C-alpha positions as CSV (number, residue, x, y, z in Angstrom):
1,M,262.2,33.7,-5.9
2,V,261.0,30.2,-6.5
3,R,257.3,30.1,-7.4
4,E,254.6,27.7,-8.5
5,G,255.7,25.2,-11.0
6,S,259.3,26.2,-10.4
7,E,261.9,23.8,-9.1
8,W,265.5,24.7,-8.2
9,N,267.8,21.7,-7.7
10,N,271.2,22.9,-6.4
11,S,273.8,20.1,-6.2
12,G,275.9,22.0,-3.7
13,D,275.6,24.2,-0.6
14,L,273.2,27.2,-0.7
15,F,274.2,30.5,0.9
16,V,271.7,33.3,1.6
17,G,273.4,36.4,2.8
18,R,276.9,35.0,2.8
19,D,279.0,38.2,2.9
20,G,276.3,40.7,2.3
21,T,272.5,40.9,2.4
22,G,270.5,38.1,0.8
23,T,266.8,37.3,0.5
24,L,265.1,34.1,-0.7
25,N,261.4,33.6,-1.1
26,I,259.9,30.2,-1.9
27,E,256.2,30.5,-2.4
28,A,253.0,29.2,-4.1
29,G,254.2,25.6,-4.5
30,G,257.8,26.3,-5.4
31,L,260.5,23.7,-4.6
32,L,264.1,24.2,-3.7
33,S,266.6,21.3,-3.0
34,N,270.2,21.6,-2.0
35,T,272.8,19.9,0.2
36,E,273.6,22.2,3.1
37,G,271.9,25.6,3.7
38,Y,273.4,28.6,5.3
39,I,271.2,31.7,6.2
40,G,273.4,34.6,7.3
41,G,277.1,34.0,7.1
42,H,279.2,31.0,6.0
43,P,281.2,28.1,7.6
44,Y,284.6,29.9,7.0
45,G,283.9,32.6,9.6
46,G,284.5,36.3,9.6
47,S,281.3,37.2,7.8
48,D,278.8,39.8,8.7
49,G,276.2,38.5,6.2
50,V,272.5,39.0,6.7
51,G,270.1,36.4,5.3
52,T,266.3,36.1,5.2
53,V,264.4,33.1,3.9
54,T,260.6,32.9,3.7
55,V,258.7,29.7,2.7
56,T,254.9,30.3,2.2
57,G,252.0,28.8,0.5
58,E,250.6,25.3,0.1
59,G,253.0,22.9,-1.4
60,S,256.1,25.1,-1.0
61,E,259.2,23.3,0.1
62,W,262.9,23.8,0.9
63,N,264.7,20.5,1.2
64,N,268.2,20.2,2.6
65,S,269.8,16.8,2.4
66,G,272.4,18.0,4.9
67,V,272.3,20.6,7.7
68,L,270.6,24.0,7.8
69,K,272.5,26.6,9.7
70,V,270.9,29.9,10.7
71,S,273.0,32.9,11.9
72,F,276.3,31.0,11.2
73,W,278.9,33.8,11.6
74,G,276.2,36.4,10.6
75,N,272.5,37.2,11.1
76,G,269.8,35.0,9.8
């Protein structure tokens, strides 16, 4: 969970639910930055991952400098 006043700067790719179940909440003004984002699965295939991302609240942001892929070899 990324909340108010929190900032997560990830210099690489971000996977939510790559090979299992993953949940990410960005709320109340939290900030997350990364290169490419994958929700449910991963680019190497063969995954049955399940990912859920929720961004809520004023000022909350998820910034991808690359692509954002949802349900990429999984469920997002």
